VOBA-1610 file (N, C-alpha, C; in pm, whole numbers, padded with zeros to 5 digits, always signed):
BEGIN
Met+00084-00119+00000Met+00000+00000+00000Met+00089+00125+00000Lys+00062+00217-00090Lys+00139+00341-00099Lys+00074+00446-00010Leu+00155+00514+00071Leu+00101+00617+00159Leu+00024+00723+00081Glu+00075+00758-00036Glu+00015+00867-00114Glu-00122+00831-00169Thr-00150+00703-00190Thr-00277+00662-00251Thr-00365+00584-00153Phe-00333+00593-00024Phe-00406+00520+00079Phe-00553+00562+00086Lys-00641+00464+00096Lys-00784+00488+00117Lys-00817+00437+00257Ser-00853+00529+00345Ser-00860+00497+00487Ser-00977+00409+00529Gly-01085+00411+00451Gly-01202+00332+00489Gly-01327+00388+00428Glu-01439+00354+00489Glu-01568+00401+00436Glu-01665+00431+00550Trp-01757+00519+00520Trp-01864+00551+00614Trp-01980+00456+00587Arg-02027+00388+00690Arg-02133+00289+00674Arg-02258+00333+00751Gln-02371+00328+00681Gln-02496+00371+00741Gln-02541+00273+00849Arg-02569+00326+00967Arg-02629+00248+01075Arg-02773+00294+01091Tyr-02830+00275+01209Tyr-02971+00309+01225Tyr-02996+00459+01207Arg-02929+00542+01286Arg-02949+00686+01274Arg-02817+00761+01262Tyr-02713+00692+01224Tyr-02583+00754+01213Tyr-02496+00674+01117Lys-02382+00729+01083Lys-02285+00658+01000Lys-02157+00638+01082Ser-02109+00516+01084Ser-01983+00487+01152Ser-01872+00476+01048Phe-01750+00508+01092Phe-01636+00497+01001Phe-01571+00361+01018Glu-01561+00287+00908Glu-01503+00153+00911Glu-01367+00156+00842Pro-01257+00157+00921Pro-01123+00168+00861Pro-01079+00039+00794Val-00990+00052+00698Val-00932-00066+00633Val-00826-00126+00725Ser-00785-00247+00699Ser-00681-00311+00778Ser-00546-00245+00749Val-00453-00258+00842Val-00321-00196+00824Val-00208-00299+00818Asn-00237-00424+00842Asn-00134-00527+00840Asn-00098-00563+00696Arg-00016-00479+00638Arg+00021-00494+00497Arg+00154-00423+00472Glu+00208-00440+00355Glu+00330-00369+00315Glu+00298-00223+00290Trp+00393-00134+00325Trp+00374+00009+00304Trp+00495+00066+00231Ile+00468+00149+00131Ile+00574+00217+00056Ile+00535+00363+00038Trp+00629+00445-00007Trp+00601+00586-00033Trp+00702+00640-00132Glu+00662+00747-00199Glu+00750+00816-00293Glu+00803+00947-00236Asp+00735+01001-00139Asp+00771+01130-00080Asp+00905+01118-00007Ser+01009+01180-00061Ser+01143+01171-00001Ser+01151+01241+00134Thr+01055+01331+00162Thr+01052+01397+00292Thr+01040+01296+00406Ile+00965+01190+00382Ile+00949+01085+00483Ile+01084+01025+00519Asn+01168+01002+00420Asn+01300+00943+00445Asn+01388+01035+00529Val+01381+01165+00499Val+01461+01263+00573Val+01412+01271+00718Leu+01280+01278+00735Leu+01223+01285+00870Leu+01252+01157+00948Leu+01246+01045+00880Leu+01273+00917+00944Leu+01418+00910+00993Glu+01509+00958+00909Glu+01650+00959+00949Glu+01671+01048+01071Ser+01610+01165+01071Ser+01624+01258+01182Ser+01565+01200+01310Ala+01448+01138+01299Ala+01382+01080+01417Ala+01461+00964+01473Asn+01514+00878+01386Asn+01593+00764+01432Asn+01722+00808+01500Arg+01785+00913+01444Arg+01909+00964+01504Arg+01882+01019+01644Ala+01775+01098+01657Ala+01741+01156+01787Ala+01703+01047+01887Leu+01630+00947+01840Leu+01591+00836+01928Leu+01713+00758+01975Gly+01809+00738+01885Gly+01932+00669+01923Gly+02011+00746+02026Glu+02017+00879+02013Glu+02090+00961+02109Glu+02021+00957+02246Leu+01889+00958+02245Leu+01814+00947+02370Leu+01840+00812+02436Asn+01835+00707+02355Asn+01854+00573+02408Asn+01994+00555+02467Ala+02092+00624+02411Ala+02229+00613+02462Ala+02237+00651+02609Phe+02159+00751+02650Phe+02158+00789+02791Phe+02104+00676+02878Ser+02005+00603+02826Ser+01949+00491+02902Ser+02053+00382+02925Leu+02153+00375+02838Leu+02253+00269+02846Leu+02376+00308+02928Ile+02402+00439+02940Ile+02528+00480+03004Ile+02509+00552+03138Val+02388+00602+03166Val+02368+00679+03289Val+02347+00584+03407Pro+02427+00593+03511Pro+02404+00510+03630Pro+02269+00543+03694Asp+02203+00442+03746Asp+02076+00461+03816Asp+01972+00532+03730Ile+01968+00499+03602Ile+01879+00568+03509Ile+01732+00557+03551Asp+01696+00447+03618Asp+01556+00427+03656Asp+01508+00534+03754Leu+01599+00594+03830Leu+01560+00703+03919Leu+01499+00818+03840Phe+01559+00847+03725Phe+01516+00961+03645Phe+01401+00924+03550Ile+01397+00799+03508Ile+01287+00753+03422Ile+01154+00770+03494Gln+01154+00748+03626Gln+01029+00758+03700Gln+00969+00898+03690Met+01052+01001+03689Met+00998+01136+03674Met+00944+01158+03533His+01005+01095+03432His+00949+01100+03298His+00810+01038+03295Val+00793+00929+03368Val+00663+00861+03373Val+00559+00951+03440Val+00597+01016+03549Val+00503+01106+03617Val+00464+01221+03525Lys+00562+01279+03456Lys+00534+01387+03362Lys+00440+01340+03252Glu+00465+01222+03197Glu+00379+01168+03092Glu+00237+01147+03143Ala+00224+01090+03262Ala+00092+01064+03319Ala+00014+01193+03337Gln+00082+01296+03388Gln+00016+01424+03410Gln-00024+01489+03279Thr+00064+01485+03178Thr+00037+01552+03051Thr-00068+01476+02970Ser-00055+01344+02962Ser-00152+01265+02885Ser-00292+01278+02945Ser-00299+01280+03078Ser-00429+01296+03145Ser-00483+01437+03124Arg-00395+01536+03117Arg-00439+01674+03095Arg-00503+01690+02957Ile-00453+01618+02859Ile-00514+01621+02725Ile-00660+01579+02733Glu-00690+01488+02826Glu-00826+01438+02841Glu-00909+01521+02938Gly-00852+01631+02989Gly-00932+01723+03069Gly-00903+01728+03217Thr-00810+01646+03269Thr-00779+01655+03411Thr-00697+01781+03438Arg-00701+01826+03563Arg-00635+01953+03598Arg-00524+01935+03701Thr-00476+01814+03717Thr-00369+01789+03812Thr-00236+01841+03758Gly-00169+01927+03835Gly-00038+01977+03795Gly+00070+01876+03827Leu+00189+01898+03773Leu+00299+01805+03798Leu+00333+01799+03946Gly+00333+01914+04013Gly+00361+01915+04156Gly+00258+01835+04234Glu+00130+01855+04201Glu+00024+01781+04268Glu+00038+01630+04247Ala+00080+01590+04128Ala+00092+01447+04097Ala+00196+01379+04186Leu+00287+01457+04243Leu+00393+01402+04327Leu+00355+01397+04475Leu+00239+01452+04510Leu+00196+01457+04649Leu+00111+01336+04686Pro+00107+01298+04815Pro+00016+01192+04858Pro-00129+01240+04857Glu-00221+01146+04853Glu-00362+01181+04837Glu-00414+01270+04949Glu-00366+01249+05072Glu-00419+01327+05183Glu-00384+01476+05171Gln-00286+01511+05089Gln-00252+01652+05071Gln-00322+01714+04950Ile-00406+01638+04883Ile-00480+01688+04768Ile-00618+01735+04813Gln-00659+01852+04767Gln-00791+01902+04801Gln-00898+01802+04756Pro-01001+01778+04836Pro-01102+01676+04802Pro-01161+01693+04663Glu-01183+01817+04620Glu-01243+01841+04489Glu-01148+01807+04374Asn-01019+01787+04404Asn-00921+01757+04299Asn-00878+01610+04298Arg-00933+01531+04388Arg-00882+01395+04405Arg-00918+01301+04291Asp-01032+01324+04227Asp-01067+01239+04112Asp-00963+01252+04001Asp-00927+01376+03970Asp-00823+01399+03868Asp-00690+01339+03913Trp-00655+01359+04040Trp-00529+01307+04094Trp-00523+01155+04081Arg-00635+01087+04110Arg-00636+00941+04102Arg-00619+00893+03957Glu-00673+00967+03862Glu-00655+00929+03721Glu-00508+00934+03682Val-00439+01036+03729Val-00296+01047+03701Val-00219+00933+03768Gln-00254+00903+03894Gln-00186+00794+03964Gln-00211+00660+03896Asn-00332+00639+03846Asn-00361+00516+03773Asn-00275+00505+03647Tyr-00255+00617+03581Tyr-00172+00616+03459Tyr-00028+00579+03493Ile+00024+00634+03604Ile+00159+00599+03647Ile+00170+00449+03673Thr+00072+00395+03744Thr+00072+00252+03773Thr+00060+00171+03644Ala-00025+00217+03553Ala-00045+00146+03427Ala+00084+00141+03345Val+00155+00253+03337Val+00282+00257+03263Val+00382+00161+03325Asn+00402+00173+03455Asn+00503+00090+03521Asn+00471-00058+03513Thr+00343-00092+03527Thr+00303-00233+03520Thr+00320-00288+03380Ala+00278-00210+03280Ala+00289-00257+03141Ala+00434-00277+03100Ile+00521-00184+03137Ile+00663-00197+03103Ile+00721-00321+03170Ala+00686-00344+03296Ala+00735-00463+03367Ala+00684-00591+03301Gln+00560-00590+03254Gln+00501-00710+03193Gln+00565-00744+03059Leu+00626-00645+02994Leu+00690-00672+02865Leu+00803-00774+02876Lys+00854-00793+02997Lys+00960-00892+03016Lys+00909-01034+02995Asp+00779-01055+03020Asp+00721-01189+03009Asp+00609-01199+02907Leu+00555-01085+02867Leu+00439-01085+02779Leu+00464-00992+02661Pro+00448-01038+02538Pro+00472-00949+02424Pro+00367-00839+02415Leu+00398-00734+02343Leu+00298-00632+02315Leu+00182-00700+02245Ser+00065-00689+02302Ser-00048-00767+02254Ser-00178-00703+02299Asn-00289-00750+02244Asn-00419-00702+02289Asn-00444-00740+02435Arg-00393-00853+02476Arg-00408-00892+02616Arg-00340-00790+02707Leu-00218-00750+02673Leu-00147-00650+02753Leu-00220-00516+02749Val-00269-00478+02633Val-00343-00352+02619Val-00467-00353+02709Gln-00539-00464+02710Gln-00660-00472+02791Gln-00630-00471+02940Glu-00525-00542+02980Glu-00487-00543+03122Glu-00443-00404+03167Thr-00374-00333+03080Thr-00330-00198+03111Thr-00450-00104+03123His-00547-00121+03037His-00669-00040+03041His-00745-00063+03171Ala-00750-00187+03219Ala-00819-00217+03344Ala-00756-00141+03460Ile-00623-00131+03461Ile-00553-00055+03566Ile-00586+00093+03554Leu-00586+00143+03433Leu-00613+00285+03409Leu-00750+00327+03460Met-00849+00240+03448Met-00988+00274+03480Met-01028+00238+03623Gln-00940+00177+03699Gln-00977+00127+03831Gln-01009+00240+03928Gly-01133+00243+03976Gly-01174+00338+04079Gly-01185+00482+04037Val-01193+00510+03906Val-01204+00648+03858Val-01320+00659+03760Arg-01340+00781+03709Arg-01445+00799+03608Arg-01420+00702+03493Gly-01525+00631+03454Gly-01511+00531+03349Gly-01495+00390+03403Glu-01492+00375+03537Glu-01469+00241+03594Glu-01582+00144+03564His-01699+00195+03527His-01811+00107+03496His-01831+00091+03345Arg-01735+00140+03267Arg-01750+00135+03121Arg-01657+00029+03062Gln-01683-00094+03100Gln-01611-00211+03048Gln-01459-00199+03061Pro-01407-00171+03179Pro-01261-00163+03192Pro-01194-00296+03158Gly-01088-00289+03078Gly-01015-00410+03042Gly-01080-00492+02933Ala-01186-00441+02873Ala-01255-00516+02767Ala-01284-00424+02649Phe-01270-00478+02528Phe-01308-00401+02411Phe-01459-00377+02415Arg-01497-00263+02366Arg-01637-00220+02379Arg-01734-00313+02304Ser-01855-00320+02357Ser-01962-00398+02293Ser-02076-00307+02248Ser-02052-00176+02252Ser-02152-00079+02206Ser-02082+00033+02132Gln-02161+00115+02067Gln-02105+00224+01986Gln-02059+00339+02075Asn-01944+00396+02045Asn-01898+00517+02111Asn-01882+00627+02006Trp-01842+00744+02050Trp-01823+00855+01957Trp-01726+00955+02018Ile-01674+01045+01933Ile-01579+01148+01976Ile-01640+01284+01950Gly-01640+01370+02052Gly-01695+01504+02037Gly-01847+01501+02036Gly-01908+01612+02074Gly-02053+01618+02076Gly-02110+01545+02197Ser-02240+01559+02216Ser-02306+01498+02331Ser-02381+01371+02296Thr-02408+01351+02166Thr-02480+01232+02121Thr-02421+01186+01988Leu-02469+01071+01942Leu-02426+01023+01810Leu-02468+01119+01699Gln-02575+01190+01721Gln-02627+01279+01615Gln-02539+01402+01594Asp-02470+01449+01698Asp-02386+01568+01680Asp-02239+01537+01703Ala-02200+01410+01694Ala-02062+01369+01716Ala-01970+01426+01609Val-01844+01453+01648Val-01742+01496+01553Val-01694+01378+01471Phe-01681+01262+01536Phe-01636+01141+01468Phe-01697+01018+01535Ile-01743+00924+01454Ile-01800+00800+01506Ile-01713+00683+01461Pro-01644+00618+01554Pro-01556+00506+01521Pro-01635+00386+01469Pro-01564+00279+01430Pro-01633+00162+01374Pro-01731+00099+01471His-01828+00029+01414His-01928-00042+01492His-01859-00144+01582Ala-01917-00168+01698Ala-01857-00259+01796Ala-01835-00399+01740Asp-01919-00442+01645Asp-01906-00577+01589Asp-01772-00600+01520Gly-01709-00492+01474Gly-01583-00507+01401Gly-01458-00479+01481Val-01474-00441+01608Val-01359-00398+01688Val-01258-00512+01709Ala-01306-00630+01746Ala-01216-00742+01775Ala-01131-00778+01653Glu-01192-00781+01536Glu-01119-00815+01414Glu-01017-00708+01378Leu-01055-00582+01393Leu-00963-00472+01363Leu-00845-00471+01460Met-00871-00497+01587Met-00762-00500+01685Met-00673-00622+01665Ser-00728-00731+01619Ser-00647-00849+01587Ser-00553-00818+01471Asp-00605-00749+01371Asp-00522-00707+01257Asp-00410-00615+01302Leu-00441-00523+01393Leu-00340-00429+01443Leu-00232-00503+01520Glu-00271-00599+01603Glu-00173-00677+01678Glu-00080-00754+01584Lys-00134-00810+01478Lys-00051-00881+01380Lys+00048-00785+01314Phe+00004-00663+01289Phe+00089-00562+01226Phe+00209-00529+01314Trp+00190-00527+01446Trp+00300-00496+01538Trp+00414-00596+01525His+00382-00720+01487His+00481-00828+01492His+00509-00894+01357Asn+00449-00846+01251Asn+00461-00911+01120Asn+00599-00882+01059Glu+00688-00979+01069Glu+00824-00961+01017Glu+00830-00969+00866Ala+00724-01017+00804Ala+00720-01023+00658Ala+00693-00886+00597Val+00649-00792+00679Val+00623-00655+00634Val+00747-00572+00662Thr+00809-00521+00559Thr+00934-00446+00574Thr+00905-00296+00586Val+00856-00260+00702Val+00822-00120+00731Val+00906-00074+00850Pro+00975+00041+00839Pro+01051+00091+00954Pro+00963+00105+01078His+01020+00079+01192His+00940+00077+01315His+00868+00208+01342Leu+00934+00321+01318Leu+00869+00448+01349Leu+00751+00476+01257Val+00759+00431+01133Val+00645+00444+01043Val+00535+00347+01088Arg+00576+00229+01131Arg+00479+00130+01175Arg+00402+00178+01299Ile+00473+00239+01392Ile+00403+00285+01513Ile+00321+00410+01482Ala+00362+00491+01386Ala+00279+00606+01345Ala+00146+00557+01290Ile+00151+00460+01201Ile+00029+00403+01144Ile-00053+00335+01252Ser+00014+00266+01343Ser-00055+00196+01451Ser-00129+00293+01542His-00066+00407+01573His-00133+00504+01661His-00258+00559+01593Tyr-00245+00595+01466Tyr-00364+00641+01393Tyr-00474+00534+01396Gln-00437+00409+01368Gln-00537+00303+01360Gln-00603+00278+01495Phe-00524+00278+01602Phe-00582+00255+01735Phe-00681+00365+01770Glu-00642+00490+01748Glu-00732+00600+01782Glu-00856+00602+01694Thr-00845+00550+01574Thr-00960+00543+01484Thr-01054+00430+01525Ile-00999+00316+01561Ile-01082+00205+01610Ile-01150+00244+01740His-01078+00316+01827His-01130+00357+01959His-01193+00236+02028Pro-01111+00135+02060Pro-01167+00006+02101Pro-01232+00002+02239Phe-01205+00102+02322Phe-01264+00105+02456Phe-01370+00214+02465Leu-01456+00204+02564Leu-01557+00307+02583Leu-01498+00433+02644Asp-01384+00421+02710Asp-01318+00536+02771Asp-01169+00507+02779Gly-01088+00611+02783Gly-00944+00594+02802Gly-00865+00565+02676Asn-00924+00579+02558Asn-00855+00546+02434Asn-00735+00635+02406Gly-00749+00765+02436Gly-00638+00856+02409Gly-00515+00822+02491Arg-00536+00797+02619Arg-00424+00767+02707Arg-00359+00633+02671Ile-00440+00531+02645Ile-00385+00401+02608Ile-00314+00411+02473Gly-00371+00483+02379Gly-00309+00498+02248Gly-00174+00565+02255Arg-00161+00666+02341Arg-00032+00734+02356Arg+00067+00646+02432Leu+00018+00568+02527Leu+00105+00477+02601Leu+00159+00365+02511Leu+00085+00329+02409Leu+00130+00225+02317Leu+00262+00261+02248Ile+00289+00390+02234Ile+00411+00432+02163Ile+00537+00387+02236Pro+00557+00424+02365Pro+00677+00373+02433Pro+00674+00222+02452Leu+00555+00164+02470Leu+00548+00018+02484Leu+00600-00050+02357Tyr+00561+00002+02242Tyr+00609-00055+02115Tyr+00760-00039+02103Leu+00810+00079+02134Leu+00953+00106+02118Leu+01038+00019+02210Val+00992-00001+02332Val+01065-00087+02425Val+01055-00234+02383Ser+00936-00276+02345Ser+00915-00418+02311Ser+00994-00459+02187His+01020-00365+02097His+01096-00395+01975His+01242-00355+01984Gly+01287-00315+02104Gly+01428-00291+02125Gly+01480-00158+02075Leu+01392-00065+02037Leu+01440+00066+01995Leu+01478+00152+02114Leu+01420+00123+02230Leu+01456+00189+02354Leu+01482+00083+02460Ala+01589+00103+02537Ala+01617+00013+02648Ala+01527+00043+02767Lys+01487+00169+02780Lys+01401+00214+02888Lys+01289+00300+02830Pro+01175+00310+02899Pro+01064+00391+02848Pro+01089+00540+02867Ser+01172+00597+02783Ser+01216+00735+02801Ser+01156+00832+02700Leu+01074+00784+02607Leu+01013+00872+02506Leu+00862+00873+02523Tyr+00806+00990+02547Tyr+00662+01006+02560Tyr+00619+01126+02476Leu+00524+01105+02387Leu+00485+01210+02293Leu+00369+01296+02342Ser+00316+01269+02459Ser+00201+01345+02505Ser+00230+01494+02515Asp+00351+01531+02557Asp+00385+01672+02566Asp+00380+01738+02429Phe+00434+01671+02327Phe+00428+01723+02190Phe+00284+01733+02141Phe+00206+01629+02165Phe+00066+01630+02122Phe-00014+01738+02195Glu+00016+01758+02324Glu-00059+01858+02400Glu-00025+01999+02354Arg+00102+02024+02325Arg+00142+02157+02278Arg+00093+02185+02136Asn+00067+02078+02061Asn+00018+02092+01924Asn-00118+02022+01911Arg-00203+02044+02012Arg-00326+01967+02023Arg-00416+01979+01899Ala-00437+02101+01852Ala-00524+02119+01736Ala-00467+02049+01614Ser-00338+02061+01593Ser-00273+01995+01479Ser-00278+01842+01493Tyr-00265+01794+01615Tyr-00270+01651+01643Tyr-00406+01592+01603Tyr-00512+01652+01655Tyr-00645+01602+01623Tyr-00678+01621+01475Asp-00633+01733+01420Asp-00660+01759+01278Asp-00589+01658+01189Ala-00464+01625+01223Ala-00389+01530+01141Ala-00454+01393+01141Leu-00506+01350+01257Leu-00576+01222+01263Leu-00705+01227+01180Met-00780+01336+01192Met-00906+01347+01117Met-00882+01358+00967Gln-00771+01419+00927Gln-00740+01432+00785Gln-00720+01295+00719Val-00672+01199+00797Val-00659+01063+00741Val-00797+01005+00716Arg-00887+01021+00812Arg-01020+00959+00802Arg-01106+01026+00695Thr-01094+01157+00684Thr-01183+01230+00593Thr-01124+01255+00455Ala-00990+01259+00446Ala-00927+01293+00318Ala-00813+01199+00280Asn-00796+01091+00353Asn-00694+00988+00323Asn-00550+01039+00333His-00528+01146+00409His-00395+01208+00417His-00307+01137+00520Leu-00283+01010+00502Leu-00199+00935+00595Leu-00056+00987+00593Ile-00009+01029+00478Ile+00130+01075+00468Ile+00151+01202+00551His+00048+01286+00560His+00056+01406+00644His+00068+01365+00791Trp-00011+01267+00832Trp-00002+01219+00970Trp+00135+01161+00999Val+00191+01082+00910Val+00323+01020+00932Val+00428+01129+00947Arg+00422+01233+00863Arg+00517+01344+00875Arg+00505+01410+01014Phe+00383+01437+01054Phe+00358+01500+01184Phe+00414+01414+01296Phe+00390+01284+01290Phe+00435+01192+01394Phe+00588+01187+01401Leu+00654+01176+01286Leu+00800+01168+01284Leu+00862+01297+01336Asn+00803+01410+01302Asn+00849+01537+01358Asn+00839+01534+01511Gly+00729+01479+01561Gly+00708+01470+01705Gly+00812+01383+01772Val+00846+01270+01710Val+00947+01181+01767Val+01082+01252+01772Ala+01121+01316+01661Ala+01251+01384+01656Ala+01259+01496+01760Glu+01155+01577+01768Glu+01155+01690+01862Glu+01156+01640+02006Thr+01072+01540+02036Thr+01060+01490+02173Thr+01186+01418+02217Ala+01244+01337+02128Ala+01366+01264+02163Ala+01482+01361+02187Thr+01491+01464+02105Thr+01596+01564+02123Thr+01579+01637+02256Lys+01457+01673+02287Lys+01429+01740+02415Lys+01461+01647+02531Gly+01425+01519+02519Gly+01455+01423+02625Gly+01603+01405+02646Arg+01679+01400+02535Arg+01825+01391+02543Arg+01882+01510+02618Asp+01832+01631+02586Asp+01883+01752+02651Asp+01850+01752+02800Val+01730+01703+02836Val+01692+01696+02978Val+01786+01601+03052Phe+01817+01485+02993Phe+01909+01392+03057Phe+02047+01457+03077His+02091+01532+02978His+02221+01600+02990His+02218+01700+03105Gln+02109+01774+03116Gln+02095+01873+03224Gln+02087+01803+03360Ile+02020+01687+03363Ile+02011+01611+03488Ile+02150+01568+03535Leu+02231+01519+03441Leu+02366+01474+03478Leu+02450+01589+03531Thr+02438+01707+03468Thr+02512+01824+03515Thr+02469+01863+03656Leu+02337+01867+03677Leu+02284+01901+03808Leu+02323+01797+03913Arg+02316+01671+03873Arg+02349+01562+03967Arg+02495+01575+04015Ala+02586+01599+03923Ala+02727+01613+03960Ala+02746+01729+04057Glu+02673+01838+04031Glu+02687+01957+04115Glu+02637+01933+04257Val+02516+01876+04270Val+02457+01862+04404Val+02527+01751+04483Glu+02572+01646+04415Glu+02640+01539+04488Glu+02778+01585+04535His+02838+01675+04460His+02964+01734+04507His+02937+01824+04627Ala+02826+01896+04623Ala+02794+01990+04732Ala+02773+01917+04864Val+02706+01801+04862Val+02677+01733+04989Val+02801+01667+05051Leu+02908+01656+04974Leu+03031+01599+05030Leu+03083+01684+05146Gly+03049+01813+05142Gly+03094+01903+05247Gly+03020+01886+05378Leu+02924+01796+05384Leu+02846+01776+05506Leu+02912+01678+05602Gly+03028+01630+05565Gly+03102+01541+05655Gly+03032+01411+05681Lys+03012+01377+05811Lys+02954+01247+05845Lys+02807+01235+05803Arg+02742+01348+05776Arg+02603+01343+05731Arg+02592+01326+05579Ala+02706+01328+05509Ala+02705+01319+05362Ala+02639+01190+05310Pro+02666+01072+05368Pro+02602+00951+05315Pro+02449+00957+05321Asn+02395+01005+05433Asn+02250+01020+05443Asn+02198+01125+05345Ala+02273+01232+05327Ala+02232+01336+05233Ala+02227+01282+05090Arg+02325+01198+05054Arg+02324+01136+04921Arg+02204+01044+04905His+02167+00975+05013His+02049+00889+05009His+01924+00974+04985Val+01918+01090+05050Val+01804+01180+05026Val+01801+01226+04880Leu+01918+01254+04824Leu+01923+01294+04683Leu+01864+01186+04593His+01896+01061+04621His+01839+00952+04541His+01688+00949+04553Leu+01637+00978+04671Leu+01493+00988+04688Leu+01438+01104+04606Leu+01508+01217+04606Leu+01461+01336+04536Leu+01460+01318+04385Tyr+01549+01236+04330Tyr+01548+01212+04185Tyr+01419+01142+04143Arg+01364+01060+04231Arg+01238+00992+04202Arg+01118+01076+04242Lys+01136+01154+04350Lys+01024+01225+04409Lys+01073+01362+04455Pro+01076+01461+04366Pro+01136+01591+04400Pro+01053+01679+04491Leu+00941+01629+04540Leu+00864+01696+04644Leu+00857+01600+04763Ile+00916+01638+04876Ile+00921+01547+04990Ile+00886+01618+05119Ser+00862+01539+05221Ser+00840+01589+05357Ser+00942+01523+05448Ala+00946+01570+05570Ala+01038+01509+05668Ala+01002+01363+05692Ser+00872+01333+05692Ser+00830+01194+05715Ser+00877+01103+05602Asn+00883+01155+05480Asn+00937+01075+05368Asn+01080+01033+05396Ile+01159+01126+05449Ile+01300+01097+05479Ile+01310+00999+05596Glu+01227+01018+05697Glu+01226+00925+05810Glu+01203+00782+05762Gln+01101+00765+05676Gln+01064+00631+05631Gln+01169+00574+05536Glu+01218+00656+05444Glu+01312+00609+05343Glu+01447+00571+05404Leu+01494+00652+05499Leu+01627+00629+05556Leu+01623+00558+05691Ser+01501+00540+05745Ser+01484+00480+05879Ser+01564+00559+05983Val+01541+00691+05982Val+01609+00778+06076Val+01508+00846+06167Ser+01556+00912+06271Ser+01469+00980+06366Ser+01418+01112+06308Val+01317+01168+06374Val+01262+01297+06331Val+01369+01407+06336Pro+01446+01418+06444Pro+01550+01523+06446Pro+01653+01507+06335Thr+01689+01381+06303Thr+01787+01358+06195Thr+01729+01400+06061Ala+01603+01365+06036Ala+01538+01403+05909Ala+01532+01554+05896Asn+01495+01622+06005Asn+01487+01768+05999Asn+01625+01831+05981Ala+01727+01771+06041Ala+01863+01823+06024Ala+01909+01808+05880Leu+01875+01697+05818Leu+01910+01677+05675Leu+01840+01779+05587Ile+01715+01806+05618Ile+01641+01906+05540Ile+01707+02043+05554Arg+01745+02080+05678Arg+01813+02209+05699Arg+01944+02216+05622Asp+02017+02105+05621Asp+02143+02101+05546Asp+02118+02126+05397Leu+02019+02059+05342Leu+01993+02069+05198Leu+01935+02204+05160Ile+01861+02265+05253Ile+01814+02402+05230Ile+01934+02497+05229Gly+02023+02475+05322Gly+02142+02559+05330Gly+02229+02551+05206Leu+02231+02435+05141Leu+02309+02417+05018Leu+02232+02464+04894Gly+02110+02512+04912Gly+02030+02558+04799Gly+01971+02444+04717Ile+01968+02323+04774Ile+01913+02208+04702Ile+01762+02196+04724Leu+01718+02215+04848Leu+01575+02211+04880Leu+01521+02351+04907Val+01392+02368+04873Val+01321+02492+04901Val+01189+02455+04967Glu+01155+02521+05078Glu+01026+02496+05144Glu+00916+02560+05060Thr+00812+02485+05028Thr+00713+02532+04930Thr+00577+02564+04989Thr+00545+02514+05109Thr+00408+02524+05158Thr+00386+02635+05258Gly+00486+02664+05341Gly+00468+02766+05444Gly+00370+02722+05552Gln+00344+02592+05563Gln+00247+02540+05658Gln+00321+02462+05768Gln+00260+02460+05886Gln+00313+02376+05993Gln+00280+02230+05967Arg+00163+02206+05908Arg+00119+02070+05880Arg+00152+02035+05736Trp+00201+01913+05715Trp+00233+01864+05580Trp+00332+01958+05509Arg+00428+02004+05583Arg+00528+02093+05523Arg+00604+02016+05415Thr+00615+02076+05298Thr+00672+02008+05182Thr+00792+02087+05130Tyr+00892+02014+05084Tyr+01015+02074+05033Tyr+01039+02026+04889Ala+01084+02117+04806Ala+01099+02087+04663Ala+01245+02094+04620Phe+01283+01999+04538Phe+01411+02003+04467Phe+01381+02081+04338Glu+01371+02213+04353Glu+01314+02297+04247Glu+01395+02293+04118Arg+01526+02296+04128Arg+01608+02299+04006Arg+01587+02174+03923Tyr+01566+02063+03990Tyr+01541+01936+03919Tyr+01398+01933+03863Leu+01303+01973+03945Leu+01163+01972+03903Leu+01142+02062+03781Thr+01212+02175+03778Thr+01197+02272+03668Thr+01237+02210+03534Leu+01330+02114+03535Leu+01372+02050+03410Leu+01256+01979+03341Phe+01157+01937+03417Phe+01043+01864+03360Phe+00924+01956+03334Leu+00938+02081+03366Leu+00829+02177+03344Leu+00851+02261+03219Ser+00971+02255+03161Ser+01002+02341+03046Ser+00946+02282+02919
//
């Protein structure tokens, strides 16, 4: 199938609406547009540079966890949640009651990412893994009663309040299982000689078009990108997340997907996706470089604390995973007394590493602001 002449599917009349029935994607793909080759080269180079950090940075998992939190917060924000990155790092008891539903959705996403990545060691990227991940995402939050962990058995829609005023109506539920089976085969079909980044671009479009769940399709579809890259060995660690790129270019993102369905412009979507990979991987590489610079600086600074330096370094390791902490976090993590935890906090404030953020006597919180800022830019 040539990208330039791709026919995305057809609109099929139902009772009072028309659903879009996409064609299968498990096939050979070719293109004439040389721009795709240039973008592909750029995206692969940036992805390789990002992956190099995963292979050479000691304790890389400490920093990957903050990437996961950032992805969870951003991907959920695309769907309308209002939890900020700082809030996502706080325990539930410190979240205002009216904000806890959004906070739980972000926490579910974090759990879903970590669980799915861990499962890849024993389970290939598959519809089973996708469904199990969806069940985690929907547990105890809005959408928990909408067939969590199961492909939908009824019609859904995107935009509007009813089928009659919907912006887009995905395929009828009767065809979802077959379409998802075709997509799963495409992920692993070695007889199809398609570069991985083009394959995952097409896969993301197809998943969002099928919209196989009643809720949570956007988040699961975006999560499929790092899952695919890790499962096929393009990334050693889940360090690439496109939600930030999609969120900053939200109108273009949704428009590019719709242009495939309405005008067969798959090549436009592939260009957009490859640009996103190159930009995001380059940004991720730069963040890792900044993290290493900051890490060297702060770990050198705590050496001056003398006998308290080992505990201070332990606190730094905690801060790389959780840059918003309290004294009780240090007590539990290091198994130290309250006075020792407070002394460590005073030391780190004195070195300019921690900043008190709450101004409260209760639940006083301290931020590793210079580190946290790297994920806010």
